[in-house]
C-alpha positions as MATLAB code, in Angstrom:
seq = 'MESDNPRPRGRGRGVLALLRNQRASQNNLSLQSPPSSSPARSVVSNASNGTSKSNGTNNNQNGASIRGRGGFRSNDILVTKPKIISNTVGDRGRQFTVLSNYFRLIHKTDLIINQYHVEFDPIIESSKVRRNLMRQKKDVFGNAYIFDGMSDLKTLNTLNEDELQLIAYKDSGDEIKITLKYTNEIPWGCSEMLRMYNTQMRRNLQHLGYALLGRYYYDKRTEVKIESYGGIGVWKGVLTAIAQHDGGILMACDPITKVVRRQTAYELLKSILARVGKQLFQETARRELPGSVVMTRYNNRTYRIDDIVFDKDPRHTFQRTDGLTTSLIQYYKD';
ca = [
       0.000    0.000    0.000;
       1.385    3.403   -0.951;
       0.857    6.602    0.989;
      -0.195    9.920   -0.544;
       3.298   11.383    0.113;
       5.722    8.623   -0.819;
       9.261    8.763    0.545;
      11.610   10.222   -2.084;
      14.090    7.847   -3.637;
      17.386    8.242   -5.457;
      18.179   11.865   -6.300;
      14.978   13.090   -4.629;
      16.180   11.695   -1.297;
      19.541   13.430   -1.739;
      17.915   16.802   -2.496;
      15.669   16.505    0.554;
      18.660   15.707    2.762;
      20.518   18.731    1.371;
      17.608   21.056    2.165;
      17.462   19.706    5.731;
      21.190   20.311    6.193;
      20.847   23.877    4.913;
      18.003   24.604    7.319;
      19.987   23.124   10.185;
      23.069   25.168    9.340;
      21.037   28.403    9.104;
      19.930   27.920   12.700;
      23.586   27.950   13.804;
      24.535   31.136   11.926;
      24.906   34.443   13.713;
      25.651   37.896   12.288;
      28.723   39.736   13.494;
      29.641   43.366   12.850;
      32.958   43.852   11.053;
      35.887   45.430   12.907;
      36.268   49.174   12.484;
      39.679   48.867   10.825;
      38.464   46.684    7.945;
      36.321   47.772    4.961;
      32.590   47.600    5.541;
      31.289   44.134    4.757;
      28.984   41.634    6.440;
      30.628   38.589    7.983;
      28.701   35.372    8.610;
      30.083   33.250   11.431;
      29.307   29.579   12.020;
      28.770   29.018   15.718;
      29.376   25.292   15.523;
      32.884   25.238   14.047;
      34.043   28.846   14.322;
      34.569   29.335   10.591;
      33.617   32.604    8.944;
      33.212   33.861    5.425;
      32.596   37.177    3.698;
      29.768   37.852    1.331;
      32.232   39.601   -0.951;
      30.317   42.874   -1.109;
      32.475   45.965   -0.823;
      31.719   49.363   -2.263;
      35.172   50.678   -1.367;
      37.550   50.708   -4.294;
      40.316   49.614   -1.953;
      38.428   46.371   -1.404;
      38.689   45.225   -5.001;
      40.330   41.912   -5.725;
      43.905   41.727   -6.910;
      45.702   38.859   -8.513;
      48.427   37.131   -6.537;
      50.324   33.885   -6.738;
      47.337   32.033   -5.309;
      44.805   33.632   -7.647;
      42.536   36.604   -6.947;
      42.205   37.785   -3.410;
      40.986   40.825   -1.516;
      43.122   43.960   -1.441;
      42.824   44.259    2.341;
      46.048   44.642    4.272;
      47.446   41.221    5.101;
      47.580   41.154    8.916;
      50.141   38.686   10.263;
      49.792   39.364   14.009;
      46.863   40.082   16.368;
      46.216   43.770   17.098;
      46.429   43.215   20.858;
      50.107   42.265   20.504;
      52.469   45.241   20.426;
      55.733   43.454   21.219;
      56.780   40.479   19.092;
      60.033   39.790   20.970;
      59.997   37.016   23.578;
      61.589   37.261   27.035;
      63.420   33.920   26.895;
      65.373   31.785   24.483;
      68.212   32.687   22.125;
      68.139   35.503   19.580;
      69.060   34.788   15.967;
      68.576   36.491   12.604;
      66.058   35.171   10.090;
      66.005   36.295    6.463;
      62.938   36.151    4.193;
      62.345   36.646    0.504;
      60.192   39.760    1.055;
      61.580   43.173    0.146;
      60.155   46.555    1.082;
      59.280   48.898   -1.775;
      60.364   52.517   -1.456;
      57.641   54.537   -3.151;
      56.042   57.969   -3.340;
      52.586   58.591   -1.925;
      51.672   61.730   -3.882;
      51.501   60.225   -7.382;
      48.355   60.554   -9.483;
      48.007   58.106  -12.375;
      45.727   58.843  -15.348;
      44.116   55.861  -17.066;
      43.088   55.803  -20.736;
      41.339   53.275  -22.966;
      43.154   52.648  -26.267;
      41.508   51.647  -29.556;
      43.216   50.811  -32.860;
      41.618   51.272  -36.277;
      41.986   48.974  -38.117;
      42.195   46.334  -35.377;
      45.719   45.144  -34.544;
      45.943   41.576  -33.250;
      49.638   41.462  -32.321;
      50.466   42.947  -28.919;
      54.022   43.541  -30.100;
      52.797   45.698  -32.994;
      50.445   47.584  -30.666;
      53.327   48.360  -28.314;
      55.460   49.604  -31.209;
      52.656   51.893  -32.375;
      52.215   53.326  -28.878;
      55.948   53.843  -28.580;
      55.829   56.139  -31.610;
      53.518   58.509  -29.701;
      55.165   58.505  -26.291;
      55.984   62.196  -26.760;
      52.231   62.835  -26.345;
      51.666   60.968  -23.059;
      55.266   61.009  -21.767;
      58.007   58.459  -21.172;
      56.576   57.410  -17.792;
      53.711   55.202  -18.967;
      52.506   51.605  -18.788;
      50.693   49.971  -21.699;
      49.429   46.430  -21.187;
      49.661   45.590  -24.893;
      45.881   45.387  -25.261;
      43.791   48.493  -24.526;
      44.873   49.936  -21.171;
      47.262   52.899  -20.851;
      48.446   54.457  -17.607;
      50.538   57.620  -17.560;
      51.582   60.410  -15.218;
      50.725   63.040  -17.847;
      47.279   64.590  -18.159;
      46.134   64.978  -21.754;
      44.328   68.169  -22.719;
      41.380   66.284  -24.227;
      39.249   63.455  -22.839;
      39.344   61.808  -26.271;
      42.399   62.173  -28.460;
      43.106   60.671  -31.893;
      46.648   59.953  -33.075;
      48.149   58.559  -36.264;
      50.933   55.944  -36.223;
      52.460   53.730  -38.899;
      53.318   50.045  -39.078;
      56.653   48.848  -40.425;
      54.902   48.136  -43.736;
      53.841   51.784  -43.986;
      50.130   51.190  -43.257;
      48.442   54.028  -41.372;
      46.852   53.177  -38.027;
      44.482   55.482  -36.126;
      44.889   55.375  -32.339;
      42.104   56.712  -30.110;
      42.783   57.519  -26.455;
      39.734   57.877  -24.197;
      40.092   59.113  -20.623;
      38.516   56.688  -18.151;
      39.487   57.642  -14.611;
      42.147   58.827  -12.202;
      44.015   56.349  -10.015;
      44.801   57.913   -6.615;
      47.292   56.621   -4.125;
      46.061   53.615   -2.141;
      43.769   52.336   -4.884;
      43.998   48.626   -5.637;
      44.859   49.477   -9.234;
      48.105   50.986   -7.935;
      49.255   47.545   -6.787;
      48.376   46.114  -10.196;
      50.500   48.840  -11.729;
      53.439   47.908   -9.488;
      53.182   44.261  -10.556;
      52.921   45.254  -14.225;
      55.951   47.511  -13.925;
      57.925   44.738  -12.240;
      57.207   42.453  -15.195;
      58.479   45.181  -17.501;
      61.626   45.446  -15.398;
      62.266   41.734  -15.910;
      61.856   42.247  -19.664;
      64.448   45.032  -19.595;
      66.808   42.688  -17.745;
      66.563   40.237  -20.627;
      64.127   37.751  -19.083;
      61.759   35.955  -21.469;
      58.073   35.370  -20.785;
      57.310   31.653  -20.895;
      53.735   30.919  -19.958;
      52.912   33.232  -17.036;
      56.397   33.729  -15.606;
      59.759   35.117  -16.687;
      62.907   33.061  -17.230;
      66.497   33.846  -18.161;
      67.385   31.933  -21.329;
      71.044   32.826  -20.858;
      71.255   30.570  -17.802;
      69.872   27.504  -19.581;
      71.390   24.235  -18.421;
      71.430   21.729  -21.286;
      70.936   18.051  -20.526;
      71.469   15.579  -23.343;
      69.551   12.797  -21.631;
      65.869   12.106  -22.338;
      66.196   13.240  -25.954;
      67.704   16.607  -25.030;
      66.134   18.990  -22.497;
      67.003   22.384  -21.066;
      66.445   23.809  -17.594;
      65.664   27.535  -17.448;
      66.065   29.543  -14.273;
      63.467   32.190  -13.568;
      61.995   34.438  -10.931;
      58.468   34.857   -9.580;
      57.479   38.185   -8.025;
      54.306   39.299   -6.244;
      53.740   42.781   -4.808;
      51.013   43.251   -2.201;
      50.018   45.393    0.769;
      51.054   43.865    4.106;
      50.886   45.106    7.686;
      54.531   46.122    7.273;
      53.848   48.187    4.138;
      54.070   47.335    0.455;
      56.334   44.281    0.113;
      57.504   42.255   -2.857;
      57.934   38.493   -2.612;
      60.640   37.090   -4.853;
      60.963   33.323   -5.428;
      63.354   31.414   -7.706;
      61.637   29.039  -10.155;
      62.762   26.664  -12.902;
      61.278   25.449  -16.177;
      62.137   22.221  -18.000;
      62.028   22.737  -21.769;
      62.305   20.003  -24.373;
      64.909   21.048  -26.936;
      63.534   18.809  -29.698;
      61.255   20.730  -32.085;
      57.884   19.497  -33.311;
      59.314   19.212  -36.813;
      62.164   17.031  -35.574;
      59.681   14.892  -33.674;
      57.568   14.422  -36.830;
      60.658   13.388  -38.775;
      61.560   10.844  -36.112;
      58.031    9.386  -36.257;
      58.263    9.131  -40.045;
      61.595    7.319  -39.813;
      60.214    4.969  -37.150;
      56.862    3.885  -38.627;
      57.101    4.798  -42.315;
      54.702    6.745  -44.556;
      51.820    4.326  -44.251;
      51.361    4.778  -40.495;
      52.900    8.254  -40.224;
      49.753   10.409  -40.003;
      47.938    8.049  -37.661;
      50.932    7.815  -35.313;
      51.563   11.571  -35.367;
      47.931   12.323  -34.521;
      48.183    9.900  -31.617;
      51.478   11.140  -30.116;
      51.507   14.937  -30.617;
      47.992   16.165  -29.650;
      47.962   17.310  -26.033;
      51.622   18.347  -26.134;
      52.647   21.941  -25.377;
      55.007   23.650  -27.818;
      56.843   26.961  -27.545;
      57.578   29.368  -30.385;
      61.103   30.675  -29.974;
      60.496   34.047  -31.630;
      58.097   35.205  -28.893;
      58.461   32.477  -26.216;
      54.710   31.796  -26.200;
      53.294   28.362  -25.488;
      50.550   26.587  -27.413;
      48.771   23.263  -26.936;
      48.493   20.999  -29.974;
      44.892   19.907  -30.598;
      45.253   18.301  -34.011;
      47.509   18.085  -37.076;
      46.136   19.118  -40.482;
      48.145   17.378  -43.169;
      46.226   18.727  -46.191;
      47.293   22.376  -45.620;
      50.640   24.187  -45.886;
      51.963   27.702  -44.972;
      50.318   29.095  -48.131;
      46.878   28.321  -46.696;
      44.674   31.441  -46.479;
      42.143   32.337  -43.783;
      39.998   35.303  -42.740;
      41.209   37.489  -39.888;
      39.019   39.125  -37.265;
      39.116   42.424  -39.187;
      37.642   40.720  -42.261;
      40.804   40.634  -44.361;
      42.052   37.408  -45.949;
      45.706   36.508  -45.485;
      47.993   33.505  -45.704;
      49.861   31.898  -42.840;
      53.154   33.169  -44.287;
      51.924   36.773  -44.479;
      50.302   36.559  -41.049;
      53.574   35.690  -39.349;
      55.476   38.264  -41.407;
      53.120   40.979  -40.188;
];
């Protein structure tokens, strides 16, 4: 005999159990007011296990998220000791010196940064070409500027117009129209200032001759070549992260390494051809190469191989995002 309200089974039972757990947990939640020193936000505390979480709402621009080594996090000052503690030196034991990989940044506090949105007409896909075009007009916005290679320009100079149009030329002689639109002013203490510090530090590594490989910078000149395993190279690099701490603005600096396979994709294809012959070449290549990550030496960018198209060559033409048709050869020349 079945009742009018049968007991849920399978997924229905799991959903009902989840709703019961949520109701039970809501009974154990209490609302706490945030401390006066932190940005205004509501904090929900769990009375049963003492854990707390933020709802993420913050109307203060200083509370915006910034990107660090662990991903995006809040721009609040990282507090490493309780506020009730004023003296961090013990009264017993032996004193000794400890060194860390954090360095204090000496900076000015009266700087005002102007931010502009940059548009190119026609559209330029290469960030390297965009940087070269902006470099031609640095007399307009000054030598002290940061351009992210896409559409964001930061400079200490204030342009006379909120929207300014400039003309620059590619190496081929083509005319490019650059439009600068004023967006906002970045005052001291804004979270965008820390982003600017991290961007400038990456530029400093470029000026020192470091190459961008993936997300981090490595020094190709310190490559250690190992002939084993088909020939590999070990690159030494550096990882930096600038953030606001309770001791001021500090930069963390960690040494990192990257193992790079010295054999090219073309050499690998030739070795497959010599190993299996023409009859099984394409099938074997499509089985071994897809999923591998390759690096182009001319710009040190990494790409993941999805498939190999054997019926096309560098003369193959395709349509770009601006509507123009070009060949692979011309695309890489540009």
